[in-house]
C-alpha positions as CSV (number, residue, x, y, z in Angstrom):
1,M,0.1,-0.1,-0.1
2,E,2.8,2.5,1.0
3,E,4.4,1.6,-2.6
4,L,1.1,2.8,-4.4
5,I,1.0,6.0,-2.5
6,Q,4.7,6.7,-3.4
7,F,3.8,5.9,-6.8
8,I,0.7,8.5,-6.7
9,R,2.7,11.2,-5.1
10,H,5.6,10.9,-7.8
11,N,3.3,10.6,-10.9
12,M,0.4,13.1,-10.2
13,I,0.0,14.1,-13.7
14,F,0.1,10.7,-15.0
15,V,-2.7,9.6,-12.2
16,F,-4.8,12.8,-13.3
17,I,-4.6,12.1,-17.3
18,F,-5.6,8.2,-16.3
19,A,-8.4,9.6,-14.5
20,F,-9.6,11.9,-17.2
21,I,-9.5,9.2,-19.6
22,L,-11.7,6.8,-17.6
23,W,-14.1,9.8,-17.1
24,R,-14.2,10.5,-20.9
25,I,-14.7,6.5,-21.4
26,Y,-17.6,6.6,-18.7
27,R,-19.2,9.8,-20.4
28,F,-19.0,8.1,-23.8
29,F,-21.0,4.6,-22.8
30,K,-23.5,6.7,-20.5
31,A,-24.3,8.9,-23.6
32,K,-24.6,6.1,-25.9
33,N,-26.8,4.2,-23.6
34,E,-29.2,7.3,-22.9
35,V,-29.3,7.6,-27.1
36,Q,-30.2,4.0,-27.5
37,R,-33.0,4.4,-24.6
38,I,-34.2,7.5,-26.5
39,L,-34.4,5.7,-29.9
40,K,-36.6,2.8,-28.5
41,E,-39.1,5.1,-27.1
42,N,-39.5,6.5,-30.5
43,N,-40.6,10.1,-29.5
44,F,-37.5,12.4,-30.1
45,Q,-36.1,14.8,-32.3
46,L,-32.5,14.9,-33.8
47,V,-30.7,18.2,-33.6
48,D,-27.9,19.0,-35.7
49,V,-26.1,22.2,-34.3
50,R,-23.5,22.2,-37.2
51,S,-23.2,25.3,-39.3
52,E,-25.4,25.0,-42.8
53,G,-22.4,24.0,-44.7
54,E,-21.3,21.5,-42.7
55,F,-24.9,20.1,-42.6
56,Q,-25.2,20.0,-46.3
57,G,-22.0,18.0,-46.5
58,F,-23.3,15.3,-44.3
59,S,-26.4,14.9,-42.6
60,I,-28.6,12.3,-40.6
61,P,-31.8,11.7,-42.3
62,N,-34.9,13.4,-40.5
63,S,-32.5,15.6,-38.3
64,I,-33.0,19.2,-38.0
65,N,-30.2,21.8,-38.5
66,I,-30.0,24.8,-36.1
67,P,-26.5,26.0,-35.9
68,I,-25.4,26.6,-32.4
69,D,-25.4,30.5,-33.1
70,R,-29.0,30.5,-33.9
71,L,-30.3,28.0,-31.3
72,G,-31.4,30.8,-28.9
73,S,-34.0,32.2,-31.5
74,D,-34.5,29.0,-33.4
75,Y,-35.4,26.5,-30.6
76,E,-39.1,27.4,-30.8
77,K,-38.8,24.8,-33.9
78,L,-38.4,22.0,-31.4
79,D,-41.2,20.2,-29.1
80,K,-40.4,20.5,-25.7
81,N,-42.2,17.5,-25.1
82,K,-39.9,15.3,-26.8
83,A,-36.7,13.9,-26.3
84,V,-33.8,15.8,-28.0
85,I,-30.8,14.2,-29.2
86,V,-28.1,17.1,-30.1
87,F,-25.0,16.5,-32.1
88,C,-22.5,18.2,-34.0
89,A,-19.0,17.4,-35.6
90,S,-17.4,16.0,-32.5
91,G,-19.3,16.8,-29.4
92,G,-18.1,20.2,-28.3
93,R,-20.9,22.3,-29.8
94,S,-23.5,20.0,-29.1
95,A,-22.6,20.1,-25.0
96,M,-23.2,23.7,-25.1
97,A,-26.5,23.1,-27.1
98,R,-27.5,20.6,-24.4
99,L,-27.0,23.0,-21.5
100,H,-28.7,25.9,-23.4
101,L,-31.7,23.8,-24.3
102,L,-31.9,22.5,-20.6
103,R,-32.0,26.3,-19.4
104,L,-34.8,27.0,-21.9
105,G,-36.9,24.5,-20.1
106,F,-36.4,21.3,-22.3
107,K,-36.8,18.2,-19.7
108,K,-35.0,15.4,-22.0
109,V,-31.7,16.2,-23.6
110,V,-28.9,14.1,-24.5
111,N,-25.3,15.1,-26.4
112,A,-24.7,12.2,-28.6
113,G,-21.3,13.7,-29.7
114,G,-20.1,13.5,-33.2
115,V,-22.1,13.0,-36.1
116,H,-20.4,10.0,-37.2
117,A,-20.4,8.3,-33.8
118,L,-24.6,9.1,-33.8
119,S,-24.6,7.5,-37.6
120,R,-23.2,4.2,-36.0
121,I,-25.7,4.2,-33.2
122,L,-28.5,4.7,-35.5
123,N,-27.1,2.1,-38.1
124,Q,-27.2,-0.4,-35.1
125,K,-30.8,0.1,-34.2
């Protein structure tokens, strides 16, 4: 036990990096499970918060494009009674969109991360 404590003291940066990686993996699988659960309920809306250009380049069928910079004014296009699955290119903008929609009164909002990760989840369905 003493060796473990010494290892942690001498390698704090590696311990923090390892903990961060574990946290990211946990968050990924938690979000994936939430998305799969919502998809089974079949009462959801897919919201792509990428730019119009990104959306035109590749989009998920039946998704609604509301770029992150217009979310504050265009959120009224969404139904607050349905679950919202938000996504972007890599998960950063959709994380901000999730928080914004929750502040606007949406009850069930999940950040699916990137468009390609969500596409793989949808294809498993």
